[in-house]
Each structure stands twice: as structure tokens, then as C-alpha cells.
N, C-alpha and C positions, 0 to 999 in steps of 0.2 A: 850782169845785173844793168840795161838801156840808161843814158839818165832822164829819160825819156815818159819816164812810170809816173807823176805826179797824182796825187791823189786828191782829194775835194776843198778837204780838210786846210790844205799849202795855200798860204799864201805872197803869193812872193812877194823877194819887198828887200833892203836892205839897210834893215834897222839891225843895233849896237847887237838884239838876241837874233837873230839870222847867220851873223855871223860868230857865236856859240861854237865853239866842236858838238856836234850834237852829242856825243857824249856826260859832258860839261849839261847842258838841259834837263836828258835825263836824269843824272842822277842826282837836280839841283827838286826838278817835280819829285821824285819819288821821297825824300828828305821830307819835303815840306806837306808832301804827301801824307807821312804815316805824323810831325807832329801835328798836325789836321785833326788824326785819328785820335794818339793818344790825350787830345785835350775834352778838360771834362763839358758834361754837354751846359750845365750850368753857368759857368763863363760866355754870358755871351756876348761882354765886350772885346774878347778875346778872336769870337770869328767875324765879330767887322770890323779890325784888323788884318786880321786874313786875307776880307774879300780887299782892305784897302790896297794891298799889296800887291796884289791879283790886278785888280785895276793901274798899278803903279806901273805893274810888267807891262801889262795890255800898251799901255801910254809910249813906253820905251820902242816896243818892241811894234806899237804902230799897229794895233789890230784893233779897229775903230768897233765900240762896244753890241753894235744894231749885227757886226757877222760872230759875236760870239753866241747872243742872247740866239739867235736865228740855229745854235746849232746846239741849246745847253737843253732841249725839244728830246732827245733821246735818253732824257733821263724822265720822262716821262709815267712810264712803266712806276718807276719808283715814286714817286708821286703820290701816284694812288696808293699803293702800298701804305705811306707815311701819312697818305687824310685821312685813312680805312682805321689807323693803332689806336687813335683815342676812345672809339667808339666798337671797337672786340675788346683794347684791351683788358683785364684787372684792375681791381685794388679799388684804393680809394678813390670817391669822385670829386673835380669843381664845376664851378662852371667857367669859362668857357665862349663867347661874343653869346652869353644867352640858351649855348646850351650849353650838360652835363654829361662832362666826359670824364673818362680815367686819366689821371696826373700823372699814372707814370710813362700811358699811354700818348699821353699828348709831352713829353716832355724825350719819347722811343720818337715821337714823328720830325719833333724839331733836331731832335740829333741827328736823321736822317737826309733832313734833307738842308743840312748846314754844313754837316762835312760834306754828304755828295756833294750837292750841289758845285759848293770850292773842288772838290778834289776833276769833276767833267770838266770845271772851266778851267785848270787848272794845265789838264790836257788839251784843250784845244789852241789852248796857246803855245804848248807845245808841237802838237800838229799844225798849228797854225806859223811858223816861224823855220818847223825843217821837214824835207822832202822823207820822202820813204824811203830813198834809198841812202840817203845819209842817218838814215835811224838807228839801218841793217848796221849803218859804218861804227857810228856809235859803239851799239848793242856787241857788234862786234867786240871790240875798243878798250869794252867790254869785259873778256871774256868769258860773254852767254856762250854757251854750247854751240859751237859746227855745227849740228845736223839741227838746231832749231834757225839758227840763220840763217842756213839757205833752204832750209822751208820756208819758212817765213819769201827770201827772197824771189822761189818758183809761187809760190802763191800772187805774189804780188806784177810777175811779170806775164802767168798765167790764165789771171780774171778774170783783164781784158780777153783773151783770147778764149778761154770757156763760154764765155759773155756773148761772144760775136759765132759763136757756132749754135749759140741757144735761139738765136735772131733770126736764124738761118733754115735750121726748125720749123721752130713756126713762121716764117714765111710757106720755105715750101706745104705743111697743113692747110695753110688758111689758101693758097694757091688752090687746092685740092679743094677746097669748100670744105674745111670742118670748121666747126665753130665753135668753144668750149662756154657755154648756153646756161650747164646741169653737170648734174653727178652724175650721168649715163655718156660724160665725157672724157668722165676720169678714168678707165681705163687708155682712152688716146694717153692722154695723158703722161698715164705712169708708162710707158714702150718709149712716148718718146725720152723718160726722163732716164729710163734704163740703156735708152741706145746713148743717148751720151753720156752718163757712165762709161762706158763701154771705151765708144771713143777717146776718150780723157784719159780713162786708161793704155789704154796704148798709144796715144802720143805719148806718154809720158815715160812706155816704156823704151820710146824712138831715141824721143833727145836724153835718157839715162845712155844708152848703146851709144848713142851719138858724144856724149860726152865721156866714158870710155874710149873712144874709138881714139878719142884729141888728150890724153894721158892723165886725165881725174883719176885720185886717189879718194877722197875721200875729203878736199877742201877742196875748198874755193882758190883761185889764187886770187894774191890783196893786188885792189888795182889802184887803188886808195888807203894810203893810210893816213889816216887822220889823228895829231897831233893837238895840245891842250898847252903854251903856259901856264907858268906858275899870272900872268893877271890874269887868262881866260878864265884860271880857274875859281881864282880870288871875286871876278866878276858877277859867274855864275853861281857864287858861294854866297850872295849875300840873300837871296828869296829862302833857301831853306836856311839860315844863318839869325834872322830875322824871328820868322818863324816860329823857330827853336824857341826862341827869345819868350816871344810870345808865350808859348804854353811853358813852359818853366814859373812864367809869371801867375800865368791861370793856376797852376799845383798849386802855387803857392798861394795867394786866396785863396784857393779851395782848403787848404790844410790850416 
């Protein structure tokens, strides 16, 4: 897979976070998210501490707050669901901002918003400082099944190819006077989608035959072997280690 297939979330740079091996960052983010999820929802101070940790990580990675904020909108569907919980949940009622809402629903909404937002921000920081190619190399280094890694590699490689094919088909339809204005045009769009599927399937078969003719036996050759030394593992462990301490302190306080 070529190195030129960068994703929109990646922010080029040369910060300490950018230089960390990808598998170290993946492990750090996963452990951090587990610590956040395991934290009691009533430990409000702990979530503030997690937010501060992510702010420090963003500063180290030189990722602006506005850059992160624009991409947090991906969790809007979960926000809508969380905002509805206080009104839909049953149980004892309480007053909040002049409204009578469910106490358990209010805590549930806070739980979803706080933990979901922290997890999304951590993922955004990972994506902003790591290219897709490096992420896949890191997953391979972490012994993720080869087949899954290869599927993701081809998804990254051929998404732009399929998107280009869709664009050409759209231009061909419009050059013949087609305009999708209402549901009456759905059969044409459905036929186009079917044609795109067939073309993609045939392309996949040709690519597979080309790989077999070049000696493919089920595993991809290792072009770049990413490794990490103790110092790099130690630097990556700072975030999850502090998060684990905060989580333990939150449980101790709750007990």
C-alpha cells in the first residue's frame, strides 16, 4: 500500500506524538478509553482530569483545539440520544434547569456524553498524529489477524478508486440529461449502484489474480517493520498510566 493515501483526519507534523511508533499509540489510546469507561459516572472530577490529560496530549502533538472541535461533531447522534434520556427514562424525578427529569436518565446522559466525548477526542488525536498506513502497520505489529489488516489496506487503497468510478458514472448520467429530482429516478440510481457493485467485484477479482501471479500466498510482504524501544513505550505509557491512577482514585473515593 502506497504511502500517499492519507486521510482527512491526519495532520502532518513532527511533534513527539507524531514520532511515536503507531502500535505504542494504539495501545495507549485503548487503555486510556478502558480507564475512562471503567470510571464511576458520579466521579465528576475524574472526567475533568481525563480532559486535562487529553489537552496536554493535544498540546504535545501540536493539534489545535479548533481542529479537534470541528471533528467532534461525529458524535452528534449520540448527543441527541443522550439529551433525550432524562425525559425518556423512568425512576425518581429531579429538577434540572427548571425541568422535571429522570434522575437516572440525567446520570445516564452525563455518562454517555462524558465518556463518549473523551473517547472520540482520544481517537481524533490518534488519527491526527498517525497516518492510516502507520496505523495498519501498528495493528499488524500488535498481531492483529493478517486477513483483517489486508482487508483494511485494500479498503484504504481502493476507496478513492471506487469514489472516482462513482463520479464518472454520475457525469455519464448527467451528460445524458438525467437529474435525480424525486423518487421516480430511484430505479436509475439503483441500477447505477448495481453496476458499480459489479465493476468493483470484477476489479477485486482482477487484483486478486494479479496478486496470485506475483506469488501471493495469503500474507503480504513486510516492507516496513515498525519497532519501539523502551523509551518510546515509556513515553506512550504516560497517558494510560495516569488515567489508570485517576480511575483507581475515583473508585476509592466512591467506596
